[in-house]
TISE-909116 format. One record per residue (C-alpha): residue number from 1; x, y, z. Coordinates in steps of 0.1 Angstrom, whole numbers, plus 5000, padded with zeros to 4 digits. Each point is the difference from the previous one (the first is absolute). Layout:
SITE / NUM / X / Y / Z .
...
END
This chain:
SITE / 1 / 6989 / 0292 / 3508 .
SITE / 2 / 5014 / 4981 / 4971 .
SITE / 3 / 5024 / 4982 / 5022 .
SITE / 4 / 4972 / 4990 / 5023 .
SITE / 5 / 5014 / 5019 / 5031 .
SITE / 6 / 4966 / 5021 / 5001 .
SITE / 7 / 4964 / 4996 / 4993 .
SITE / 8 / 4993 / 5035 / 4990 .
SITE / 9 / 5017 / 5030 / 4984 .
SITE / 10 / 4986 / 5034 / 5005 .
SITE / 11 / 4999 / 5031 / 4976 .
SITE / 12 / 5013 / 4983 / 4969 .
SITE / 13 / 5009 / 5022 / 4970 .
SITE / 14 / 4983 / 4991 / 4966 .
SITE / 15 / 5035 / 4986 / 4989 .
SITE / 16 / 5000 / 4977 / 5031 .
SITE / 17 / 4965 / 4988 / 4994 .
SITE / 18 / 5011 / 4990 / 4966 .
SITE / 19 / 5028 / 4979 / 5016 .
SITE / 20 / 4976 / 4985 / 5023 .
SITE / 21 / 4976 / 4991 / 4972 .
SITE / 22 / 5027 / 4983 / 4981 .
SITE / 23 / 5010 / 4979 / 5030 .
SITE / 24 / 4986 / 4967 / 5014 .
SITE / 25 / 4986 / 4994 / 5034 .
SITE / 26 / 4991 / 5038 / 5005 .
SITE / 27 / 4974 / 5024 / 4987 .
SITE / 28 / 4990 / 5036 / 4998 .
SITE / 29 / 4973 / 5014 / 5022 .
SITE / 30 / 4987 / 5035 / 4995 .
SITE / 31 / 4971 / 5023 / 5011 .
SITE / 32 / 4991 / 5036 / 4989 .
SITE / 33 / 5007 / 5023 / 5030 .
SITE / 34 / 4985 / 5031 / 5015 .
SITE / 35 / 5030 / 5020 / 4988 .
SITE / 36 / 4996 / 5023 / 4971 .
SITE / 37 / 5031 / 5011 / 4981 .
SITE / 38 / 4996 / 5037 / 4992 .
SITE / 39 / 5017 / 5035 / 4997 .
SITE / 40 / 4991 / 5029 / 5020 .
SITE / 41 / 5001 / 5034 / 4984 .
SITE / 42 / 5008 / 5031 / 5020 .
SITE / 43 / 4974 / 5027 / 4992 .
SITE / 44 / 5018 / 5024 / 5023 .
SITE / 45 / 5033 / 5003 / 4980 .
SITE / 46 / 5009 / 5010 / 4964 .
SITE / 47 / 4997 / 4986 / 4975 .
SITE / 48 / 4975 / 4974 / 5012 .
SITE / 49 / 4977 / 5027 / 5015 .
SITE / 50 / 4990 / 5005 / 4963 .
SITE / 51 / 4970 / 4978 / 4993 .
SITE / 52 / 5011 / 4996 / 4963 .
SITE / 53 / 5033 / 4983 / 5013 .
SITE / 54 / 4981 / 4978 / 5023 .
SITE / 55 / 4975 / 4989 / 4973 .
SITE / 56 / 5027 / 4996 / 4975 .
SITE / 57 / 5020 / 4978 / 5024 .
SITE / 58 / 4970 / 4978 / 5006 .
SITE / 59 / 4992 / 4996 / 4963 .
SITE / 60 / 5034 / 4990 / 4993 .
SITE / 61 / 5001 / 4970 / 5023 .
SITE / 62 / 4993 / 4965 / 4987 .
SITE / 63 / 4993 / 4977 / 5029 .
SITE / 64 / 4990 / 4970 / 4980 .
SITE / 65 / 5035 / 5000 / 4985 .
SITE / 66 / 5015 / 5002 / 5034 .
SITE / 67 / 4980 / 4970 / 5013 .
SITE / 68 / 5006 / 4980 / 4968 .
SITE / 69 / 5038 / 5007 / 4993 .
SITE / 70 / 5014 / 5008 / 5034 .
SITE / 71 / 4977 / 4982 / 5025 .
SITE / 72 / 4999 / 4967 / 4980 .
SITE / 73 / 4962 / 5004 / 5000 .
SITE / 74 / 4999 / 4999 / 5038 .
SITE / 75 / 4977 / 5029 / 5008 .
SITE / 76 / 4971 / 5018 / 4984 .
SITE / 77 / 4994 / 5036 / 4990 .
SITE / 78 / 4981 / 5020 / 5025 .
SITE / 79 / 4975 / 5028 / 4991 .
SITE / 80 / 5001 / 5017 / 5033 .
SITE / 81 / 5023 / 5001 / 5032 .
SITE / 82 / 4982 / 4971 / 5015 .
SITE / 83 / 4997 / 4962 / 4993 .
SITE / 84 / 4968 / 4980 / 4998 .
SITE / 85 / 5006 / 4986 / 5036 .
SITE / 86 / 4999 / 5035 / 5016 .
SITE / 87 / 4967 / 5014 / 5013 .
SITE / 88 / 4996 / 5032 / 4979 .
SITE / 89 / 5010 / 4985 / 4967 .
SITE / 90 / 4979 / 5010 / 4970 .
SITE / 91 / 5000 / 4993 / 4964 .
SITE / 92 / 4979 / 5031 / 4993 .
SITE / 93 / 5031 / 5023 / 4997 .
SITE / 94 / 5013 / 5004 / 4965 .
SITE / 95 / 5036 / 4986 / 4997 .
SITE / 96 / 5029 / 5020 / 4985 .
SITE / 97 / 5005 / 4987 / 4966 .
SITE / 98 / 5034 / 4996 / 4982 .
SITE / 99 / 5000 / 5027 / 4972 .
SITE / 100 / 5034 / 5011 / 4988 .
SITE / 101 / 4985 / 5026 / 4977 .
SITE / 102 / 4980 / 5017 / 5027 .
SITE / 103 / 5030 / 4998 / 5023 .
SITE / 104 / 5021 / 5018 / 4975 .
SITE / 105 / 4972 / 5024 / 4995 .
SITE / 106 / 5001 / 5007 / 5038 .
SITE / 107 / 5036 / 5004 / 4999 .
SITE / 108 / 4999 / 5026 / 4972 .
SITE / 109 / 4972 / 5019 / 5021 .
SITE / 110 / 5023 / 5000 / 5029 .
SITE / 111 / 5029 / 5016 / 4980 .
SITE / 112 / 5036 / 5002 / 5011 .
SITE / 113 / 5003 / 4987 / 5035 .
SITE / 114 / 5027 / 4988 / 5023 .
SITE / 115 / 5008 / 4962 / 5003 .
SITE / 116 / 4976 / 4981 / 5022 .
SITE / 117 / 5016 / 4984 / 5030 .
SITE / 118 / 4991 / 4963 / 5007 .
SITE / 119 / 5013 / 4988 / 5034 .
SITE / 120 / 5005 / 4964 / 5007 .
SITE / 121 / 5018 / 4975 / 5021 .
SITE / 122 / 5018 / 4967 / 4991 .
SITE / 123 / 4972 / 4980 / 5018 .
SITE / 124 / 4976 / 5008 / 4971 .
SITE / 125 / 5002 / 4986 / 4967 .
SITE / 126 / 5024 / 5019 / 4981 .
SITE / 127 / 4991 / 4986 / 4966 .
SITE / 128 / 4964 / 5015 / 5006 .
SITE / 129 / 5014 / 5033 / 5011 .
SITE / 130 / 5022 / 5001 / 4968 .
SITE / 131 / 4970 / 4991 / 4980 .
SITE / 132 / 4980 / 5029 / 5013 .
SITE / 133 / 5029 / 5024 / 4991 .
SITE / 134 / 5000 / 4985 / 4964 .
SITE / 135 / 4961 / 5003 / 4997 .
SITE / 136 / 5003 / 5037 / 5010 .
SITE / 137 / 5029 / 5006 / 4977 .
SITE / 138 / 4979 / 4986 / 4970 .
SITE / 139 / 4974 / 5027 / 5007 .
SITE / 140 / 5025 / 5027 / 5003 .
SITE / 141 / 5007 / 5004 / 5038 .
SITE / 142 / 5035 / 4998 / 5014 .
SITE / 143 / 5000 / 4979 / 5033 .
SITE / 144 / 5030 / 4999 / 5022 .
SITE / 145 / 5001 / 4970 / 5023 .
SITE / 146 / 5017 / 5003 / 5034 .
SITE / 147 / 5008 / 4969 / 5019 .
SITE / 148 / 5005 / 5001 / 5038 .
SITE / 149 / 5002 / 4977 / 5029 .
SITE / 150 / 4966 / 4993 / 5015 .
SITE / 151 / 5004 / 5021 / 5031 .
SITE / 152 / 5012 / 5030 / 4978 .
SITE / 153 / 4972 / 4993 / 4976 .
SITE / 154 / 4973 / 5001 / 5026 .
SITE / 155 / 5015 / 5031 / 5017 .
SITE / 156 / 5000 / 5018 / 4966 .
SITE / 157 / 4963 / 4992 / 4990 .
SITE / 158 / 4988 / 5006 / 5036 .
SITE / 159 / 5016 / 5033 / 5003 .
SITE / 160 / 4988 / 5035 / 4991 .
SITE / 161 / 4974 / 4994 / 4972 .
SITE / 162 / 5010 / 5029 / 4977 .
SITE / 163 / 5037 / 4987 / 4999 .
SITE / 164 / 4992 / 4963 / 4998 .
SITE / 165 / 5005 / 4983 / 4965 .
SITE / 166 / 4975 / 5003 / 4972 .
SITE / 167 / 4994 / 4965 / 5000 .
SITE / 168 / 5007 / 4968 / 5019 .
SITE / 169 / 4993 / 4964 / 4992 .
SITE / 170 / 4985 / 4978 / 5027 .
SITE / 171 / 4980 / 4968 / 5009 .
SITE / 172 / 4975 / 5009 / 5026 .
SITE / 173 / 4986 / 4977 / 5027 .
SITE / 174 / 4980 / 5005 / 5030 .
SITE / 175 / 4993 / 4965 / 5011 .
SITE / 176 / 4965 / 5010 / 5008 .
SITE / 177 / 4980 / 4992 / 4968 .
SITE / 178 / 4982 / 5033 / 5004 .
SITE / 179 / 5004 / 5032 / 4978 .
SITE / 180 / 5007 / 5021 / 5032 .
SITE / 181 / 5034 / 4985 / 5003 .
SITE / 182 / 5010 / 5010 / 4964 .
SITE / 183 / 4981 / 5032 / 4992 .
SITE / 184 / 5003 / 5019 / 5032 .
SITE / 185 / 5038 / 4999 / 5004 .
SITE / 186 / 5006 / 5004 / 4962 .
SITE / 187 / 4976 / 5030 / 4993 .
SITE / 188 / 4990 / 5018 / 5034 .
SITE / 189 / 5017 / 5033 / 5001 .
SITE / 190 / 5013 / 4994 / 5035 .
SITE / 191 / 5017 / 4968 / 4992 .
SITE / 192 / 5038 / 4998 / 4995 .
SITE / 193 / 4996 / 4980 / 4969 .
SITE / 194 / 4974 / 5023 / 4984 .
SITE / 195 / 5011 / 5023 / 4973 .
SITE / 196 / 4967 / 5018 / 4994 .
SITE / 197 / 4980 / 5028 / 5019 .
SITE / 198 / 4962 / 4996 / 4992 .
SITE / 199 / 4975 / 5008 / 5027 .
SITE / 200 / 4973 / 4982 / 4982 .
SITE / 201 / 5021 / 4967 / 4999 .
SITE / 202 / 5009 / 5005 / 5036 .
SITE / 203 / 4963 / 5002 / 5010 .
SITE / 204 / 4990 / 4969 / 4978 .
SITE / 205 / 5029 / 4981 / 5019 .
SITE / 206 / 4990 / 5011 / 5034 .
SITE / 207 / 4963 / 4992 / 4993 .
SITE / 208 / 5009 / 4963 / 4988 .
SITE / 209 / 5024 / 4996 / 5031 .
SITE / 210 / 4974 / 5011 / 5025 .
SITE / 211 / 4970 / 4982 / 4986 .
SITE / 212 / 4988 / 4964 / 5008 .
SITE / 213 / 4975 / 5001 / 4972 .
SITE / 214 / 5014 / 4978 / 4971 .
SITE / 215 / 4979 / 5019 / 4974 .
SITE / 216 / 5011 / 5034 / 5012 .
SITE / 217 / 5037 / 4989 / 5000 .
SITE / 218 / 4999 / 4985 / 4965 .
SITE / 219 / 4982 / 5031 / 4987 .
SITE / 220 / 5029 / 5021 / 5014 .
SITE / 221 / 5027 / 4977 / 4988 .
SITE / 222 / 4983 / 5001 / 4965 .
SITE / 223 / 5004 / 5038 / 5001 .
SITE / 224 / 5035 / 4999 / 5014 .
SITE / 225 / 5012 / 4975 / 4971 .
SITE / 226 / 4983 / 5023 / 4974 .
SITE / 227 / 5020 / 5030 / 5013 .
SITE / 228 / 5032 / 4981 / 5000 .
SITE / 229 / 4994 / 4989 / 4964 .
SITE / 230 / 4987 / 5037 / 4988 .
SITE / 231 / 5028 / 5017 / 5017 .
SITE / 232 / 5027 / 4973 / 4993 .
SITE / 233 / 5012 / 5000 / 5034 .
SITE / 234 / 5017 / 4965 / 4998 .
SITE / 235 / 4999 / 4974 / 4970 .
SITE / 236 / 4993 / 4964 / 5009 .
SITE / 237 / 5020 / 4975 / 4978 .
SITE / 238 / 4992 / 4965 / 5012 .
SITE / 239 / 4988 / 4979 / 5028 .
SITE / 240 / 5031 / 4981 / 5012 .
SITE / 241 / 5002 / 4962 / 5005 .
SITE / 242 / 5020 / 4982 / 5026 .
SITE / 243 / 5019 / 4969 / 4988 .
SITE / 244 / 5011 / 4970 / 5022 .
SITE / 245 / 5020 / 4970 / 4990 .
SITE / 246 / 4985 / 4969 / 5019 .
SITE / 247 / 5010 / 4963 / 5005 .
SITE / 248 / 4974 / 4979 / 4983 .
SITE / 249 / 4993 / 4984 / 5035 .
SITE / 250 / 4987 / 5031 / 5013 .
SITE / 251 / 4963 / 5009 / 4999 .
SITE / 252 / 4994 / 5037 / 5005 .
SITE / 253 / 4982 / 5029 / 4982 .
SITE / 254 / 5016 / 5035 / 4998 .
SITE / 255 / 4977 / 5029 / 5011 .
SITE / 256 / 4998 / 5035 / 4988 .
SITE / 257 / 5010 / 5014 / 5034 .
SITE / 258 / 5033 / 4980 / 4997 .
SITE / 259 / 4995 / 4984 / 5033 .
SITE / 260 / 5015 / 4966 / 5008 .
SITE / 261 / 4988 / 4979 / 5027 .
SITE / 262 / 5013 / 4966 / 5007 .
SITE / 263 / 4965 / 4988 / 5012 .
SITE / 264 / 4988 / 5006 / 4964 .
SITE / 265 / 5028 / 4976 / 4986 .
SITE / 266 / 5003 / 4962 / 4999 .
SITE / 267 / 5025 / 4977 / 4985 .
SITE / 268 / 4997 / 4967 / 4983 .
SITE / 269 / 5025 / 4974 / 5012 .
END
């Protein structure tokens, strides 16, 4: 891109974005995506089967610091496991709040527990994963990070639920802009991704999936997101942004679904 051999560079890091900003003839293009960075908590295996552990982990997290310090301001804190571009998104659910003292109180209530396993893969932002470990340590939780190649990582978290790691970090995207593509696979008990068994949650997800009434669907998703929050099934961290470097001659606007169509691009001679 800097040498003029390409018009567009895809999936830049924040450091690379800084390089593009400092160069002449090229510029940064960015858009919030439909991806939520989050960590899932396994409610079917100790010690994260303890609600005090899950509540403590949620209270220990500081998503705004992640966005500001590690993501260079690219991204925004998300209160729920959806983004504003998804059908089903709501601002009516109370977001988790960073509260270190509350996190320490939950850790004390949980008592002496085994180390919490956090599974990850090199494809994810390891500086974010390490920050999650540090946040947990400040609250009094010991978190052990295990890094595996992506196929092994997926096999592990999709395997037997009671043997899957306590936590895994992810960035979920369905490409459909609908809550069903996020909430059903992550929280329905029959899904290989789910680490929860809640018949009420299953029924709500099935109702929303089967209905064509947007009011009924939204009401169901409101209840789903409240259960996710109340039972601390997962902790949303931030809505990710996609970063591109572009030649100044290129006219194009990135979209939340990260699609790239040449017909939407034009070049100035």
